[in-house]
All heavy atoms as an XYZ file, in Angstrom:
887
protein
N      58.016     97.164    232.149
C      58.660     96.890    230.881
C      60.146     97.243    230.910
O      60.777     97.319    229.876
C      57.986     97.674    229.769
C      56.516     97.394    229.540
S      56.101     95.723    229.140
C      56.833     95.515    227.551
N      60.706     97.444    232.068
C      62.103     97.833    232.147
C      63.027     96.733    231.652
O      64.161     96.992    231.276
C      62.461     98.209    233.574
O      62.345     97.081    234.412
N      62.577     95.492    231.648
C      63.430     94.391    231.196
C      63.122     93.976    229.758
O      63.683     93.014    229.257
C      63.259     93.196    232.122
C      63.762     93.487    233.510
C      63.446     92.340    234.426
N      63.734     92.715    235.791
C      64.673     92.178    236.530
N      65.425     91.233    236.030
N      64.872     92.575    237.752
N      62.217     94.671    229.123
C      61.876     94.282    227.754
C      62.979     94.735    226.807
O      63.668     95.717    227.040
C      60.553     94.904    227.346
O      60.676     96.295    227.286
N      63.131     94.009    225.733
C      64.099     94.394    224.723
C      63.611     93.919    223.361
O      62.801     93.001    223.258
C      65.482     93.839    225.029
C      65.622     92.361    224.901
C      67.061     91.946    225.144
N      67.267     90.567    224.812
C      67.565     90.108    223.611
N      67.684     90.943    222.609
N      67.727     88.836    223.381
N      64.106     94.561    222.346
C      63.737     94.245    220.978
C      64.269     92.868    220.600
O      65.440     92.575    220.798
C      64.326     95.312    220.059
C      64.002     95.119    218.611
C      64.622     96.214    217.784
N      63.857     97.421    217.859
C      62.878     97.728    217.018
N      62.571     96.903    216.059
N      62.227     98.842    217.132
N      63.409     92.040    220.052
C      63.828     90.694    219.670
C      64.622     90.705    218.361
O      65.573     89.968    218.199
C      62.610     89.792    219.547
C      61.983     89.452    220.888
C      60.865     88.462    220.703
C      60.226     87.962    221.935
N      60.102     88.761    223.072
N      64.211     91.542    217.419
C      64.923     91.660    216.150
C      65.426     93.088    215.997
O      64.626     94.026    216.048
C      64.001     91.342    214.971
C      63.638     89.891    214.777
C      62.623     89.754    213.658
C      64.849     89.061    214.473
N      66.718     93.287    215.785
C      67.244     94.644    215.639
C      66.997     95.198    214.240
O      67.913     95.358    213.446
C      68.730     94.468    215.933
C      69.020     93.065    215.539
C      67.764     92.293    215.827
N      65.738     95.494    213.950
C      65.364     96.068    212.653
C      64.805     97.455    212.919
O      63.899     97.626    213.729
C      64.328     95.188    211.931
C      64.944     93.831    211.630
C      63.854     95.857    210.654
C      63.983     92.841    211.034
N      65.364     98.463    212.242
C      64.974     99.845    212.468
C      64.583    100.508    211.159
O      65.059    100.130    210.095
C      66.141    100.628    213.079
C      66.576    100.100    214.417
C      67.585     99.168    214.521
C      65.955    100.525    215.565
C      67.982     98.682    215.740
C      66.345    100.042    216.801
C      67.361     99.120    216.889
N      63.740    101.532    211.245
C      63.340    102.287    210.077
C      64.328    103.388    209.766
O      65.000    103.906    210.657
N      64.437    103.763    208.480
C      65.274    104.888    208.067
C      64.485    106.153    208.327
O      63.625    106.519    207.536
C      65.608    104.812    206.569
C      66.372    103.598    206.169
C      65.937    102.816    205.133
C      67.529    103.241    206.827
C      66.642    101.702    204.736
C      68.236    102.123    206.445
C      67.793    101.354    205.391
N      64.768    106.827    209.415
C      63.946    107.969    209.752
C      64.558    108.828    210.836
O      65.475    108.415    211.534
C      62.567    107.510    210.246
O      61.762    108.652    210.479
C      62.661    106.728    211.525
N      64.013    110.015    210.954
C      64.261    110.845    212.129
C      62.949    111.020    212.881
O      62.919    111.622    213.937
C      64.810    112.219    211.732
O      63.912    112.821    210.812
C      66.181    112.087    211.099
N      61.872    110.501    212.313
C      60.556    110.593    212.951
C      60.438    109.527    214.039
O      60.967    108.432    213.914
C      59.456    110.387    211.918
N      59.721    109.841    215.104
C      59.546    108.878    216.193
C      58.461    107.859    215.867
O      58.514    106.734    216.326
C      59.217    109.596    217.494
C      60.365    110.451    217.936
C      60.510    110.688    219.394
N      60.261    109.627    220.324
C      61.193    108.851    220.846
N      62.429    108.965    220.450
N      60.878    107.958    221.767
N      57.464    108.266    215.063
C      56.351    107.362    214.814
C      55.768    107.595    213.426
O      55.858    108.688    212.869
C      55.271    107.602    215.870
O      54.133    106.863    215.586
N      55.148    106.561    212.922
C      54.435    106.637    211.647
C      52.927    106.657    211.863
O      52.178    106.508    210.917
C      54.769    105.407    210.806
C      55.827    105.629    209.790
C      55.963    104.411    208.903
O      55.920    103.282    209.391
O      56.113    104.605    207.695
N      52.505    106.823    213.088
C      51.085    106.708    213.419
C      50.231    107.688    212.623
O      49.168    107.328    212.104
C      50.869    106.915    214.912
N      50.662    108.921    212.502
C      49.891    109.921    211.745
C      49.762    109.551    210.279
O      48.688    109.680    209.682
N      50.860    109.088    209.684
C      50.836    108.660    208.278
C      49.890    107.482    208.086
O      49.137    107.420    207.115
C      52.232    108.253    207.816
C      53.171    109.434    207.721
O      52.678    110.550    207.516
O      54.386    109.224    207.846
N      49.927    106.542    209.027
C      49.074    105.364    208.916
C      47.599    105.746    209.066
O      46.742    105.208    208.364
C      49.466    104.323    209.953
C      50.781    103.657    209.638
C      51.142    102.650    210.691
C      52.466    101.990    210.388
N      52.831    101.005    211.409
N      47.314    106.680    209.984
C      45.930    107.135    210.156
C      45.407    107.783    208.878
O      44.290    107.512    208.435
C      45.842    108.134    211.314
C      45.255    107.538    212.549
C      45.057    108.575    213.625
N      46.088    108.349    214.620
C      47.035    109.199    214.961
N      47.084    110.387    214.417
N      47.938    108.883    215.851
N      46.230    108.653    208.275
C      45.843    109.327    207.039
C      45.646    108.321    205.905
O      44.663    108.402    205.156
C      46.922    110.338    206.656
C      46.671    111.169    205.419
C      45.439    112.049    205.624
C      47.880    112.025    205.114
N      46.550    107.352    205.785
C      46.438    106.343    204.748
C      45.151    105.530    204.913
O      44.411    105.316    203.964
C      47.646    105.403    204.809
C      47.458    104.187    203.968
C      47.641    104.099    202.624
C      47.001    102.911    204.403
N      47.344    102.829    202.196
C      46.944    102.082    203.280
C      46.644    102.381    205.626
C      46.548    100.766    203.346
C      46.251    101.067    205.692
C      46.206    100.272    204.559
N      44.869    105.100    206.166
C      43.683    104.303    206.410
C      42.408    105.100    206.151
O      41.425    104.575    205.634
C      43.686    103.770    207.848
C      43.331    102.339    207.941
N      44.206    101.335    207.615
C      42.177    101.735    208.293
C      43.601    100.174    207.772
N      42.381    100.386    208.183
N      42.435    106.382    206.464
C      41.278    107.248    206.224
C      40.988    107.337    204.719
O      39.842    107.224    204.291
C      41.577    108.635    206.799
C      40.441    109.589    206.757
C      40.847    110.886    207.433
C      39.725    111.884    207.394
N      40.075    113.130    208.058
N      42.048    107.523    203.923
C      41.874    107.577    202.466
C      41.344    106.252    201.920
O      40.475    106.218    201.054
C      43.209    107.873    201.787
C      43.654    109.280    201.878
C      44.925    109.446    201.073
N      45.614    110.652    201.443
C      46.920    110.805    201.391
N      47.682    109.823    200.975
N      47.473    111.929    201.736
N      41.907    105.171    202.418
C      41.510    103.850    201.940
C      40.049    103.561    202.263
O      39.298    103.104    201.411
C      42.428    102.796    202.566
C      42.195    101.414    202.062
C      42.480    100.930    200.818
C      41.614    100.339    202.790
N      42.127     99.615    200.735
C      41.590     99.224    201.939
C      41.129    100.209    204.076
C      41.082     98.008    202.334
C      40.634     98.990    204.473
C      40.613     97.911    203.604
N      39.623    103.849    203.503
C      38.217    103.630    203.876
C      37.291    104.530    203.065
O      36.195    104.116    202.676
C      38.027    103.883    205.372
C      38.605    102.789    206.238
C      38.159    102.926    207.677
N      38.372    104.246    208.215
C      39.429    104.626    208.934
N      40.384    103.765    209.187
N      39.526    105.848    209.397
N      37.732    105.751    202.792
C      36.919    106.668    201.996
C      36.711    106.124    200.580
O      35.595    106.148    200.047
C      37.611    108.025    201.933
O      36.953    108.878    201.053
N      37.778    105.610    199.971
C      37.649    105.027    198.627
C      36.735    103.803    198.647
O      35.932    103.606    197.734
C      39.011    104.620    198.092
C      39.905    105.787    197.786
C      40.009    106.033    196.294
N      40.859    107.151    196.034
C      42.093    107.073    195.559
N      42.601    105.895    195.284
N      42.791    108.139    195.350
N      36.853    102.973    199.689
C      35.988    101.796    199.816
C      34.524    102.237    199.915
O      33.649    101.664    199.257
C      36.359    100.992    201.068
C      37.655    100.253    200.981
C      37.520     98.941    200.264
O      37.368     98.908    199.045
N      37.587     97.868    201.006
N      34.268    103.236    200.764
C      32.908    103.742    200.942
C      32.338    104.293    199.638
O      31.196    104.012    199.269
C      32.903    104.853    201.998
C      32.006    104.578    203.148
C      32.007    105.693    204.165
N      33.247    105.652    204.931
C      34.155    106.621    205.005
N      33.968    107.745    204.360
N      35.237    106.485    205.725
N      33.146    105.076    198.910
C      32.706    105.642    197.629
C      32.379    104.541    196.625
O      31.384    104.615    195.904
C      33.779    106.551    197.039
C      33.967    107.825    197.835
O      33.098    108.129    198.679
O      34.986    108.505    197.618
N      33.227    103.531    196.597
C      32.998    102.434    195.661
C      31.703    101.690    196.004
O      30.918    101.362    195.116
C      34.174    101.471    195.674
C      34.012    100.377    194.651
C      35.035     99.293    194.811
O      35.485     99.027    195.927
N      35.403     98.670    193.722
N      31.475    101.425    197.280
C      30.264    100.718    197.685
C      29.011    101.553    197.430
O      27.953    101.024    197.099
C      30.337    100.320    199.158
C      31.337     99.206    199.461
C      31.448     99.024    200.964
C      30.941     97.924    198.792
N      29.136    102.882    197.547
C      27.987    103.761    197.319
C      27.589    103.805    195.840
O      26.414    103.970    195.519
C      28.297    105.169    197.816
N      28.553    103.676    194.948
C      28.260    103.752    193.515
C      27.978    102.385    192.896
O      27.741    102.288    191.699
C      29.438    104.398    192.755
O      30.602    103.623    192.964
C      29.660    105.823    193.220
N      28.002    101.356    193.699
C      27.799    100.002    193.219
C      26.315     99.739    192.926
O      25.445    100.119    193.692
C      28.285     99.029    194.300
C      28.742     97.656    193.868
C      29.940     97.772    192.938
C      29.120     96.865    195.094
N      26.044     99.092    191.806
C      24.673     98.688    191.495
C      24.381     97.374    192.216
O      25.295     96.622    192.546
C      24.506     98.517    189.990
C      24.399     99.873    189.290
C      24.101     99.705    187.826
N      25.385     99.828    187.124
C      25.704     99.163    186.044
N      24.877     98.326    185.502
N      26.867     99.318    185.485
N      23.109     97.061    192.466
C      22.756     95.849    193.219
C      23.280     94.549    192.609
O      23.579     93.600    193.330
C      21.233     95.856    193.232
C      20.849     97.262    192.990
C      21.923     97.870    192.160
N      23.412     94.496    191.299
C      23.845     93.247    190.678
C      25.362     93.167    190.457
O      25.870     92.163    189.964
C      23.122     93.042    189.343
C      23.323     94.203    188.400
O      23.631     95.315    188.887
O      23.170     93.998    187.188
N      26.110     94.217    190.811
C      27.568     94.229    190.639
C      28.272     93.623    191.857
O      27.778     93.677    192.971
C      28.088     95.662    190.458
C      27.728     96.220    189.100
O      27.375     95.432    188.203
O      27.791     97.450    188.951
N      29.448     93.071    191.598
C      30.295     92.570    192.684
C      31.300     93.656    193.070
O      31.905     94.288    192.196
C      31.074     91.327    192.242
C      30.168     90.120    192.106
O      29.158     90.073    192.833
O      30.474     89.245    191.275
N      31.521     93.857    194.357
C      32.497     94.879    194.761
C      33.929     94.429    194.459
O      34.283     93.269    194.654
C      32.281     95.019    196.266
C      31.635     93.750    196.676
C      30.861     93.240    195.488
N      34.733     95.341    193.952
C      36.146     95.085    193.694
C      36.915     95.807    194.805
O      36.784     97.015    194.967
C      36.573     95.625    192.320
C      35.758     94.948    191.222
C      38.065     95.418    192.104
C      35.942     95.561    189.862
N      37.691     95.083    195.576
C      38.390     95.738    196.690
C      39.406     96.774    196.195
O      40.055     96.581    195.163
C      39.093     94.592    197.405
C      39.115     93.466    196.448
C      37.980     93.660    195.503
N      39.511     97.860    196.932
C      40.481     98.902    196.610
C      41.859     98.413    197.044
O      42.043     97.972    198.176
C      40.126    100.220    197.339
C      41.181    101.270    197.075
C      38.756    100.709    196.914
N      42.811     98.477    196.126
C      44.166     98.037    196.443
C      44.849     99.040    197.364
O      44.676    100.246    197.219
C      44.987     97.875    195.158
C      44.450     96.810    194.228
C      44.513     95.429    194.860
O      45.489     95.070    195.493
N      43.447     94.658    194.686
N      45.629     98.539    198.297
C      46.326     99.405    199.261
C      47.264    100.373    198.556
O      47.360    101.532    198.912
C      47.126     98.557    200.250
C      46.261     97.720    201.128
N      45.882     98.124    202.376
C      45.691     96.516    200.939
C      45.124     97.195    202.926
N      44.988     96.200    202.067
N      47.953     99.897    197.558
C      48.945    100.739    196.871
C      48.306    101.800    195.985
O      48.972    102.737    195.565
C      49.871     99.866    196.044
C      50.606     98.844    196.881
C      51.942     98.511    196.306
N      52.587     97.366    196.903
C      53.105     97.322    198.108
N      53.010     98.364    198.876
N      53.697     96.245    198.557
N      47.020    101.671    195.694
C      46.328    102.677    194.890
C      46.068    103.938    195.691
O      45.848    105.005    195.128
C      45.011    102.118    194.364
N      46.100    103.830    197.004
C      45.772    104.953    197.868
C      47.014    105.688    198.341
O      47.035    106.905    198.425
C      44.961    104.455    199.088
C      44.620    105.587    200.010
C      43.706    103.761    198.615
N      48.065    104.957    198.650
C      49.257    105.576    199.205
C      50.488    104.750    198.879
O      50.392    103.600    198.476
C      49.108    105.706    200.715
O      50.250    106.308    201.270
N      51.632    105.358    199.085
C      52.900    104.685    198.855
C      53.710    104.723    200.147
O      53.762    105.757    200.820
C      53.656    105.403    197.743
C      54.925    104.689    197.345
O      55.081    103.512    197.706
O      55.761    105.308    196.660
N      54.343    103.623    200.499
C      55.110    103.589    201.748
C      56.272    104.571    201.732
O      56.714    105.031    202.775
C      55.654    102.182    202.033
O      56.401    101.748    200.907
C      54.526    101.218    202.302
N      56.761    104.922    200.550
C      57.882    105.856    200.461
C      57.445    107.290    200.733
O      58.287    108.177    200.901
C      58.566    105.741    199.111
C      59.254    104.426    198.971
C      58.776    103.330    198.307
C      60.493    104.035    199.547
N      59.645    102.285    198.431
C      60.724    102.691    199.188
C      61.436    104.673    200.341
C      61.851    101.994    199.581
C      62.556    103.971    200.728
C      62.758    102.659    200.346
N      56.136    107.548    200.758
C      55.642    108.882    201.091
C      55.522    109.084    202.591
O      55.285    110.185    203.058
C      54.267    109.116    200.455
C      54.347    109.191    198.948
O      55.443    109.484    198.430
O      53.321    108.958    198.295
N      55.668    108.027    203.350
C      55.514    108.111    204.797
C      56.812    108.566    205.458
O      57.836    108.707    204.806
C      55.063    106.765    205.347
C      53.692    106.366    204.863
S      53.161    104.861    205.663
C      51.565    104.660    204.947
N      56.743    108.791    206.765
C      57.890    109.322    207.505
C      59.070    108.357    207.514
O      60.218    108.778    207.484
C      57.475    109.656    208.929
N      58.816    107.060    207.562
C      59.901    106.075    207.560
C      60.052    105.513    206.156
O      59.102    105.037    205.568
C      59.596    104.936    208.529
C      59.639    105.370    209.969
C      59.415    104.190    210.873
C      59.390    104.617    212.304
N      59.083    103.512    213.204
N      61.251    105.578    205.648
C      61.510    105.097    204.289
C      62.138    103.714    204.318
O      63.319    103.536    204.072
C      62.441    106.057    203.555
C      61.777    107.376    203.249
O      60.551    107.392    203.183
O      62.482    108.372    203.083
N      61.357    102.730    204.642
C      61.864    101.367    204.650
C      62.517    100.996    205.969
O      62.559    101.781    206.907
N      63.025     99.789    206.033
C      63.644     99.285    207.255
C      64.957     98.591    206.925
O      65.192     98.178    205.802
C      62.705     98.310    207.957
C      61.461     98.976    208.468
C      60.615     98.025    209.252
C      59.404     98.763    209.786
N      58.630     97.943    210.684
N      65.790     98.480    207.946
C      67.090     97.858    207.752
C      67.477     97.070    208.988
O      67.135     97.433    210.103
C      68.136     98.938    207.483
O      69.408     98.362    207.381
N      68.228     96.018    208.776
C      68.747     95.182    209.850
C      69.965     95.893    210.439
O      70.851     96.324    209.709
C      69.155     93.832    209.270
C      69.905     92.949    210.201
C      71.265     92.846    210.291
C      69.378     92.045    211.146
N      71.608     91.936    211.228
C      70.455     91.416    211.786
C      68.098     91.690    211.527
C      70.299     90.483    212.772
C      67.943     90.741    212.515
C      69.022     90.148    213.115
N      69.984     96.047    211.749
C      71.117     96.655    212.445
C      71.737     95.560    213.302
O      71.329     95.323    214.421
C      70.641     97.828    213.285
C      71.734     98.725    213.806
C      72.979     98.780    213.200
C      71.515     99.517    214.909
C      73.971     99.614    213.689
C      72.488    100.351    215.403
C      73.726    100.410    214.789
N      72.715     94.873    212.744
C      73.321     93.708    213.389
C      73.948     94.084    214.734
O      74.528     95.162    214.863
C      74.376     93.106    212.484
N      73.837     93.210    215.727
C      74.420     93.503    217.044
C      75.918     93.821    216.987
O      76.402     94.672    217.723
C      74.159     92.216    217.825
C      72.942     91.646    217.201
C      73.047     91.988    215.741
N      76.649     93.177    216.090
C      78.083     93.465    215.961
C      78.294     94.912    215.507
O      79.168     95.615    216.006
C      78.705     92.483    214.980
C      80.194     92.641    214.843
C      80.800     91.617    213.925
N      79.953     91.401    212.761
C      79.929     90.290    212.049
N      80.691     89.285    212.371
N      79.148     90.168    210.999
N      77.479     95.359    214.547
C      77.577     96.745    214.080
C      77.116     97.720    215.159
O      77.629     98.830    215.250
C      76.735     96.928    212.820
C      77.392     96.306    211.600
C      76.620     96.555    210.318
N      76.260     97.930    210.129
C      75.061     98.332    209.675
N      74.139     97.455    209.389
N      74.798     99.596    209.516
N      76.140     97.306    215.983
C      75.695     98.156    217.087
C      76.844     98.411    218.047
O      77.078     99.545    218.470
C      74.544     97.493    217.851
C      73.250     97.437    217.107
C      72.187     96.716    217.918
O      72.327     96.516    219.112
N      71.116     96.315    217.262
N      77.550     97.340    218.413
C      78.676     97.489    219.347
C      79.761     98.384    218.757
O      80.315     99.251    219.439
C      79.246     96.117    219.710
C      78.385     95.364    220.697
C      79.087     94.114    221.205
N      79.362     93.133    220.158
C      78.481     92.245    219.718
N      77.266     92.195    220.221
N      78.817     91.394    218.766
N      80.090     98.188    217.482
C      81.129     99.002    216.837
C      80.718    100.472    216.788
O      81.534    101.360    217.072
C      81.406     98.476    215.427
N      79.462    100.736    216.446
C      78.983    102.119    216.388
C      78.993    102.752    217.779
O      79.363    103.922    217.945
C      77.579    102.161    215.798
N      78.588    101.995    218.786
C      78.584    102.519    220.161
C      80.008    102.828    220.622
O      80.241    103.858    221.269
C      77.926    101.517    221.101
N      80.957    101.978    220.279
C      82.355    102.231    220.655
C      82.896    103.483    219.969
O      83.562    104.306    220.594
C      83.219    101.026    220.304
C      83.038     99.864    221.246
C      83.829     98.639    220.821
O      84.707     98.759    219.924
O      83.574     97.573    221.388
N      82.609    103.629    218.663
C      83.070    104.821    217.943
C      82.489    106.091    218.555
O      83.200    107.071    218.777
C      82.676    104.736    216.464
C      83.585    103.892    215.629
C      83.356    104.116    214.141
N      81.962    104.071    213.755
C      81.294    102.971    213.387
N      81.921    101.811    213.353
N      80.031    103.028    213.036
N      81.183    106.074    218.829
C      80.529    107.247    219.402
C      81.097    107.554    220.782
O      81.389    108.705    221.093
C      79.013    107.008    219.488
C      78.266    108.189    220.010
C      77.961    109.251    219.183
C      77.885    108.248    221.339
C      77.273    110.351    219.668
C      77.193    109.337    221.838
C      76.896    110.394    220.998
N      81.265    106.521    221.614
C      81.778    106.722    222.974
C      83.210    107.242    222.937
O      83.579    108.099    223.745
C      81.701    105.422    223.761
N      84.024    106.755    222.004
C      85.408    107.230    221.897
C      85.459    108.706    221.504
O      86.325    109.449    221.956
C      86.197    106.395    220.887
C      86.514    105.012    221.421
O      86.428    104.809    222.654
O      86.825    104.119    220.599
N      84.534    109.129    220.643
C      84.514    110.535    220.223
C      83.977    111.459    221.307
O      84.466    112.561    221.485
C      83.664    110.699    218.961
C      84.446    110.434    217.696
C      83.651    110.797    216.474
N      82.866    109.621    216.093
C      81.590    109.635    215.742
N      80.942    110.756    215.700
N      80.980    108.521    215.429
N      82.929    111.012    222.009
C      82.245    111.877    222.974
C      82.760    111.780    224.400
O      82.723    112.748    225.132
C      80.743    111.563    222.984
C      80.044    111.835    221.697
C      79.906    113.306    221.488
N      79.201    113.549    220.256
C      78.460    114.603    220.034
N      78.327    115.510    220.945
N      77.870    114.748    218.872
N      83.184    110.604    224.796
C      83.590    110.385    226.190
C      84.944    111.008    226.491
O      85.879    110.891    225.706
N      85.052    111.645    227.649
C      86.314    112.281    228.023
C      87.179    111.386    228.905
O      88.392    111.534    228.934
C      86.040    113.605    228.722
C      85.364    114.609    227.803
C      85.054    115.911    228.496
O      85.473    116.101    229.652
O      84.375    116.747    227.876
N      86.569    110.483    229.627
C      87.323    109.586    230.501
C      86.855    108.151    230.248
O      85.767    107.929    229.727
C      87.095    109.967    231.965
O      85.743    109.765    232.310
N      87.663    107.165    230.621
C      87.259    105.764    230.399
C      85.920    105.391    231.048
O      85.102    104.728    230.399
C      88.414    104.957    230.980
C      89.599    105.863    230.861
C      89.067    107.253    231.064
N      85.625    105.817    232.294
C      84.314    105.468    232.849
C      83.151    106.100    232.078
O      82.097    105.497    231.901
C      84.361    106.000    234.285
C      85.799    106.191    234.600
C      86.489    106.432    233.307
N      83.375    107.335    231.593
C      82.325    108.006    230.825
C      82.104    107.296    229.488
O      80.968    107.121    229.045
C      82.699    109.472    230.592
C      81.587    110.274    229.952
C      81.954    111.718    229.721
O      83.101    112.114    230.013
O      81.091    112.458    229.228
N      83.192    106.870    228.839
C      83.069    106.126    227.575
C      82.302    104.823    227.776
O      81.439    104.471    226.981
C      84.448    105.828    227.005
C      85.106    107.012    226.376
C      86.385    106.602    225.655
N      87.290    107.715    225.651
C      88.338    107.855    226.467
N      88.658    106.921    227.315
N      89.099    108.916    226.408
N      82.632    104.131    228.860
C      81.960    102.863    229.161
C      80.467    103.082    229.412
O      79.619    102.332    228.913
C      82.609    102.218    230.378
C      82.088    100.851    230.700
C      82.835    100.249    231.867
C      82.275     98.880    232.198
N      82.967     98.283    233.338
N      80.121    104.138    230.139
C      78.714    104.446    230.428
C      77.967    104.837    229.158
O      76.818    104.429    228.945
C      78.617    105.562    231.463
N      78.613    105.649    228.292
C      77.985    106.037    227.024
C      77.696    104.814    226.157
O      76.614    104.690    225.575
C      78.899    106.990    226.252
C      78.797    108.460    226.566
C      79.918    109.223    225.883
C      77.451    109.006    226.149
N      78.687    103.925    226.059
C      78.524    102.721    225.244
C      77.369    101.870    225.777
O      76.506    101.426    225.017
C      79.812    101.912    225.245
C      79.743    100.666    224.414
C      81.043     99.901    224.464
C      80.883     98.560    223.794
N      82.061     97.714    223.956
N      77.321    101.669    227.091
C      76.248    100.862    227.689
C      74.886    101.506    227.466
O      73.910    100.822    227.156
C      76.509    100.693    229.181
N      74.809    102.829    227.577
C      73.532    103.527    227.398
C      73.044    103.413    225.951
O      71.861    103.179    225.694
C      73.680    104.982    227.813
C      72.367    105.701    227.953
C      72.488    107.052    228.607
N      73.551    107.844    228.035
C      74.386    108.586    228.751
N      74.302    108.628    230.048
N      75.324    109.299    228.153
N      73.960    103.561    224.990
C      73.580    103.429    223.582
C      73.090    102.024    223.260
O      72.076    101.849    222.581
C      74.759    103.782    222.677
C      75.018    105.248    222.462
C      76.346    105.444    221.753
C      73.899    105.881    221.673
N      73.827    101.023    223.710
C      73.422     99.642    223.429
C      72.076     99.323    224.072
O      71.236     98.653    223.464
C      74.496     98.666    223.905
C      75.791     98.689    223.092
C      76.837     97.806    223.741
C      75.534     98.262    221.664
N      71.834     99.820    225.277
C      70.550     99.591    225.941
C      69.418    100.282    225.182
O      68.334     99.731    225.011
C      70.598    100.089    227.374
N      69.691    101.481    224.672
C      68.681    102.229    223.921
C      68.314    101.494    222.634
O      67.147    101.359    222.289
C      69.214    103.623    223.599
C      68.289    104.462    222.763
C      68.935    105.790    222.444
C      68.134    106.536    221.432
N      68.833    107.733    220.942
N      69.326    101.021    221.893
C      69.065    100.333    220.629
C      68.348     99.009    220.844
O      67.564     98.585    220.012
C      70.358    100.116    219.863
C      70.917    101.373    219.294
C      70.211    102.478    218.909
C      72.279    101.684    219.030
N      71.058    103.443    218.452
C      72.326    102.986    218.494
C      73.465    100.982    219.195
C      73.513    103.590    218.121
C      74.634    101.595    218.814
C      74.667    102.881    218.278
N      68.613     98.348    221.928
C      67.971     97.058    222.178
C      66.542     97.217    222.662
O      65.737     96.316    222.507
C      68.787     96.270    223.186
C      70.069     95.756    222.590
C      70.845     94.891    223.535
N      72.077     94.475    222.899
C      73.245     94.512    223.490
N      73.353     94.905    224.742
N      74.317     94.144    222.843
N      66.221     98.367    223.241
C      64.873     98.544    223.788
C      63.901     99.143    222.794
O      62.718     99.201    223.046
C      64.922     99.429    225.032
O      65.295    100.755    224.669
N      64.382     99.640    221.650
C      63.473    100.258    220.678
C      62.568     99.251    220.055
O      62.817     98.148    219.852
C      64.262    100.971    219.586
C      64.726    102.313    220.017
C      65.291    103.035    218.830
C      65.650    104.444    219.214
N      66.130    105.194    218.104
């Protein structure tokens, strides 16, 4: 996968690496509500599906939404960061390339 890259530069607002734990907890709650509803159902009743938003809210999870990070803005941000951190021109160039590669591979 060394040559793989992100097709759409869309990133979540977060410092968390993953939402997997939040998603597991949300799905567990949702399945539990479904099970409870089916257990209390009478034979002649129709099941009403539990709404996803009744169980959890996406704003309670580690990532608070997503945003488009345009390639032009990526390059500008990488240049600003490299100019601040890099001490020599080759180091600045390497920092910029590393940042752009990181953002494209996420």
